[in-house]
Phi, psi and omega in degrees: 000115181285136181255317180166178180237153173259123180240157170241146179240133174222116188066229181265002185256139175249137181230144184270140180248306187207164172224157179232135173234144179245128175291125182285350182266316184235003175077009177294152182250129175251112178258124179244127174268108198273126171208144179278144172100187182228160175242142173254357178204165180192204179232146185220141175255107181292154180301127180086352180272161180239002183233131177291137180235146178292148180218140177256141182264140175294325176232144180301141179247142178296143177291330174295130179255131183251128178243115179263120180252096186283148181302331179291345181103003175275127181242122180244133173256117184259170170061037175237170179297330179222084180307138184239159176221130175232162181241127175236172179300156174309134183302330179288347183245010181298139175234002178201155178296144177228127178293125179265312180201144172253152187220117179255122178255126186299324175196153187298319184284005172275349178278157182286136175288142181211184174244156181281129178249172178298130180087355180284149177246136186243131172253126182266130177247146176292153183299329185281354179281103182242359183268195182291156177229140181236130178244146172232137181246126185241141167274132186223151166286155183299335183275359182298134177291168179302130181275153175303129180076013183291136179230344187207129180222130177233125184245138183254121175050030177069014187243315185207175179182201181230141180234138175251130176240154172262134178235160178290117182300337179293340180271354180270117182274091177279145182302150177300140179095356177288121180300146182298331183264015184270140166279135182216153176240158178211154177225161180267351181101176185290142171275328180243157180281331181222163178304144182294315178214166178285153182298325181293327177290320177297322179299312180298314182295322179291320177299320178294322177297314178299317180298316179299317180294324178293319179294317179299320179297319178294322181293330180298333182257018180246175179270004182291136180298141180299334180297338183261353186302311184296323179294318180295318179298315181297317179296322180294320178296317181297324180284339180090166183278344183075205182273131177251135175132185359279155174276189184298336179267001180083021182262131175259157183216143174234131177246125181285152176283333177221153178298137175276162185292319177225168177297125185281158168272156184249131175235116180243126177255118182264157175296330176240079185294340180283340185258321188248144171225153181256143178232120179294148179252129175291140178291155181295155179306132181096346180256013182298338179297342181262007183302331186267358183231352186220127178236129179238143180209160174243165181244125181256129178268106184288339179282315182271352179059049179202160176278141184274137174249003178242160183298147171231159184280121179249129181278314182200158178224135177234143172250119186251114181236037179288160176295000000 
């Protein structure tokens, strides 16, 4: 789910810096530092080294750098000469801002020209600013006060989010040997030695957060006393979300309250069992970690010989994870 882009304006021109996307399933944040084209070479700081050295890539790498900030607190920097991974607290448990990545742009007019879109945020720079610019992106709890130099804040489900600040590029200690015209990123390193929680646990907790917010939103438009809202939300979370769907593609989904020991089998009882059957959907490559907490299925109409994209009456659903 795309949220918006960060742009800079100088004179009449707008240039793109970054974009943010939020996973609608687990609340992970994808931060992209936007640039057109590819690189076949770059500079790399080897572990333990103090001088940047040129490096050639076996395959061209996109100039856009993607940083995945997983709800579990695992942060990956992709598409670099030396991809990095750091561990911060679970985003749902943040209690203070944490720097995720810093980004140094050699000069504003080195960024790609673009147009302003819906939801985009623009930072205006004076015409005389021709030197480097430095941005820092922080993971923050929703309650974090405004950070020094803050220009852009995006919050997920009212709990956590990402903030962009502008910093003085003169205060950024880039490694010796970094070319003056180079785009570069930097991190402070891991806050934790190991991941705070497993991704499947983060997935369940984020699903529960979304469910709680949906219930609260419904209660706001009801006659139920506000004094009872928290009790109703808690009972709803304990009972689980039940079956969700179908979506526009005809996919139904069940999210477990706790991870199952093995991937469960699915048993669906329909009101018209002679007509409908359920078919489990394998998760996409890379999502196997969610096999024990998430089950997706489609409904096949044996009479019409097609998969259904509209609701059908389901009597009961069981998840069977026996040996």
